[in-house]
N, C-alpha and C positions, 0 to 999 in steps of 0.2 A: 352321782355327779354333783359338783358344787352348785350351790344356789346361784352364785354369780361367777361367771368366768372372768378371772383377773380382778385387779383392784385398782380403782381410779384414785390417784393421789390428789385429794382435795379436802379442804376443811371449810366448814361453814357454820353459821349460827342462825341465819335468817333465810331459809329456803322459800322459794315460790314456785308453784306449779302453774304454768301458763299454757292454756289451750287455745290455739288459733283455729277459728271456725271459718270454713269457706265451702263454696259449691263450685263444681264444674259441670257443665251440661253433658259431659261425657258419661256421667253416672246414669243418665237417662237412656243411654244406648243399651238396648236389651243384651244381657249377658256380660256386661262390663263389670258391674259391681253387685256384691251380695250384701251391701250395707243398707238394707231396707226391704220391706215386704214386696215392693214392686219397683221398677226402674224410676218412675216418676216420684215415688215417695222417698227415694234416696235423698231428694232435695230437702226433706224434713229432718233427716238423721242428725246433722250437727246440732240443731236447735234442741231436739229431744234428748240427745246424749248429754249436752251441757246442762239441761234441766235436771236430769238424773244425777249427774255428778254433784251439782250444786245443792240439791235439795233432798236427794235420796228417793225421789218419786217423779213420775211424769203424770201431770194432771191436765195438761193443755191439749192432749190428744190421746185417743185410745191406743195405748202402746204397751206391749209387753217386752221387757228388755232381754229377750231370748231370740235366737234364730228359729226358723220353723222346725229345726231338729232338736230344739231344747238346749242349745249351746248359749250360755250367758254371754251377753255382749261385753266387749272390753271395758265399756264405760262402767259396768257393774264392778269390775275389778278395781278400776281407778277410783271410783267412789269409796269402796271399802278401804283402800290404802290411804286416801286423804283423810278419811274419817279417823282411821287408826292414828295417823300422825297429828291430828288436830289442826289441819291446814285447810284454808279456804282457797278454792281455785280462782285464778284470774283468767277471764276469757277475753279474746280479741275477735271482733267481727271484721274479717278481712274482705268478705264479699259473699253474702247470703241471699238466697231467694226469699226466705221467710224471716220475719222479725224475731229476734231472740226473745225468750221468755224469762231469762235471768240477766242480771247486769253484765254488760260487756263494754269494753273499750272499743268504740266504733271508729274504724278507719275509712268508712264511707266508700268501700270498694264495691264493685259489681260482681255478679256471678260470672265465673269463668266460662267463656264461650267454646264452641267446638273448633278445635284447631285445624280440622280438615277443611274448613270452609272459610274462616276468617280469623283475625287475631284473637287469641284466647283471653289475654289480659292487656287491653289497650293502655290501662293506667299503671303498668308495671313499675315505671320509674317513680311515679307519685307514691305508690304503695311501699316501695323500697325506702323512700325518704321518710314516710310515716313510720316505718319500722325502725329507722335510725333514731328518730325522735323518741319512740317508745323505749328503745334500748337505753337511751340516756336517762329517761325517767325511772326505769326499773333498776338501773345501777344504784340509785339512791334508796331503793326500797328493799333490796335483798342482796345477799352475797352468793347465792346459788340459784340459778334460773334453769328450771327444767322445762324445756319447750316441747309441747306436744301439738298434735293436729287432729282435726276431724274433717277430712275432705273425701267423701265418697267418690270413687273413680280416680282418686289421686295417684294410685300406682300406675295408671295409664299415662297421666301427664308426667309423672316421674320418669317413665320409660322414654317418652319423647324428649324431655330435657336432657337426660343423661346421654342418650344417643347423640343429640345435637351438640353436646359438649365434648363428644369424642370418646365416650366410654362404651364398651361392648357389654351393655347392661341387659340383664334379665331380671324382671321384677316379680315380687310375690303377689298373692291374691288372698282375699278373704274366703274364696271358694276352696273346697277340697280339691276340685279339678280346676286348675288355673286356666282361664279362657285365653290362652296364649295367642291363638290365631286371630281372635278379635282385636286384641291389643296390638299385635304386630301390623295388622291391616291399617288401624288408625294411625299408628306411629309412622308407617310408610308414607301415608298421604300427608301427614303433618310435616315430615322431613322433606318431602318434595317441595312444599311451599317455601321452607327455609332455604333449601338449596337454590331454587329458582330465583330467589331474591337476594342471594349471597349474604345471608344473615350470619354474623359471627359474634357480635357483642353479646355477652351473657344475659344482660337484661332484655335485649331484643329477642333473644331465644325464648325467654320466659314470656315476653309479650306475644310472641307468635304461638307458643304451644304449651305454656305452663298453666298454673292455677293461682288464684290470689294469695294463697298461703305462702307460696315460695318467696316472692320478693319481700314480704313482711318479715319472715323469719331471717332472711339474708340480711336485711337492714338491721335487725336487732343484733345479729352476730357482729356487725361492723362496729357497733358503739357500746355494747354492754361490757362493763369493766370487771365483773365478778366471774365466778365459775359458771360456765354454761354447758348444759347437756342437751342434746337433741334426743327426745324420747319417741322412738318409732323405728320402722323398718326401712324398706327401700324408698319410701317417700322422703324420709329424713336424710337418707344418703344423697338424694338429689339436691337437697338444701345444702348439705356439706360440700357437694361438688360445685354448686353455684357460688358458695362462699369462697372456695378456693379459686374459682375463675375470676372472682372479683378482688383477689389479692389477699385474702385472709387465710390464716391457718385453719384447716377444717376442724370443727369441734368434735369431741367424742360423741358417739351415738350409743344409746342403751335400748335394747329391744329384747324380745323373748327368744328362747332357744328354738321355738316353733318356726320363726322366720328363718333362722340360720339353717334349719334342717329341711327347708322347702327345696325339693330337688329341681324345681322349675325356676329358681332364682339363684343368682351367683353372688349372694350377699357378702361372703367373706372375701372373695376375689375382688369384688367391686370396691369394698372398703379399703383393701390394700392399695388398689390403684389410685383411689382418691387421696389416701393418706389419712383417713379418719379412723381413729381407734374405735372399735366396737366391742361392747360388753353385753353379754347375753345372760338373762335371768332364766333359770330353769325351775319353775314352780312345782314341778312334779304333779301336774293335774291328773295324771293317770292313776295315781295312788290314793286319791281322796274319796273314792267311792261315789262320785257324782258323774252320772253318765253324760251330762251336758258338758261339764268341764273336761272330761276325758276326750271329747271330740277335738279339743285343741291339739291333742297328741297325734291325731290322724290328719291334721292339716286344715281343719275348719277354723276360720277366723284368724288364728295365729297371734294377732296383735291388733292394736287399735287404740286411739285416743290416749296414747302414752301409758298404756297398762304396764308394759315392761319397765318404763322409767319410774312409774309410781311404786311398783314393787321394789325396785332398787332403792328408791328414796326412803321407803319405810325401813328397809334393811339397814341403810346407812344411818338412820336416825335411832338405831338401837333395838329395833323390834326383831324378835327371833323368827327364824324361818317357820317354826311350828305355829306361832301366833299369826303370822302373815297368811299362811294357808288356812288356818282356822277362820279368820275374818273373811277370806274370799269364799270359803265353803259356806259360811253362814249367809253371806250376801247372795250366793247362787241359789241356796234353798229358798230364800225369801222371794226370789223372782220366779220360782217354779209354779 
């Protein structure tokens, strides 16, 4: 199978990898997110992943960048790719519980709340406006913007927003066994609030049931003038759907083949309905001889923090598939 499905027609000389960091309290609901050693500690994950990507290590907290089964986190892959490309990441704090340990562009957002009970992102319009400003700034700094995210629990907010926007969405999960019933129950309660209050405006939908990353990314799409790629799976498809609802052409999305192959998610069908081109990176982790990376092939983790987009970027910057795999394998061994 090809390393990348299809070819995105774009040229660039000044790429930038941008990671939007945020929390949603839905990640603390038991069973929702596998992005942390416990539900409460998922609130630390964006900070620790950003630290790993930026510095190559996590020193602020006892943290091993592997899942309990030995599967390297996506941030390990993203770090390896940005290091290979000689790129420094640019991080955005859209709304975190814990203070970042690496430099971030701070939008002064708050942690996303539980949409079953109250508005999840009360400041959605302000964050969208801040995203528009950031898009203008970054238009002067780069000609290719790869936008990634780290929002534990974000596939559940993505499900809520996609359904509220009218899409028959099924979303992926970092777990091998997708906790579909938990997500559906949360989504049902969130949509009931939206329906009872007759909410139809896209940013009001995010206010009711999204997470802080979404309006920021949508705002950036509104104003960024270069080539923009959304790096991620179903969470980034929710951003593409939001951008479309706000009158913009949905950007292309780059993710991994492991997200595409998730039988519990309708990624390809959903992308077609949104009108967003999706490109899939197949890194062939099952052939590398690393038991942890091989777990991606059975559906663990699948994607995260722009790993698919980072691998695609390294490929487009001229690095061979063999070298990309070698660097990822080396990083995975270093984490063991």
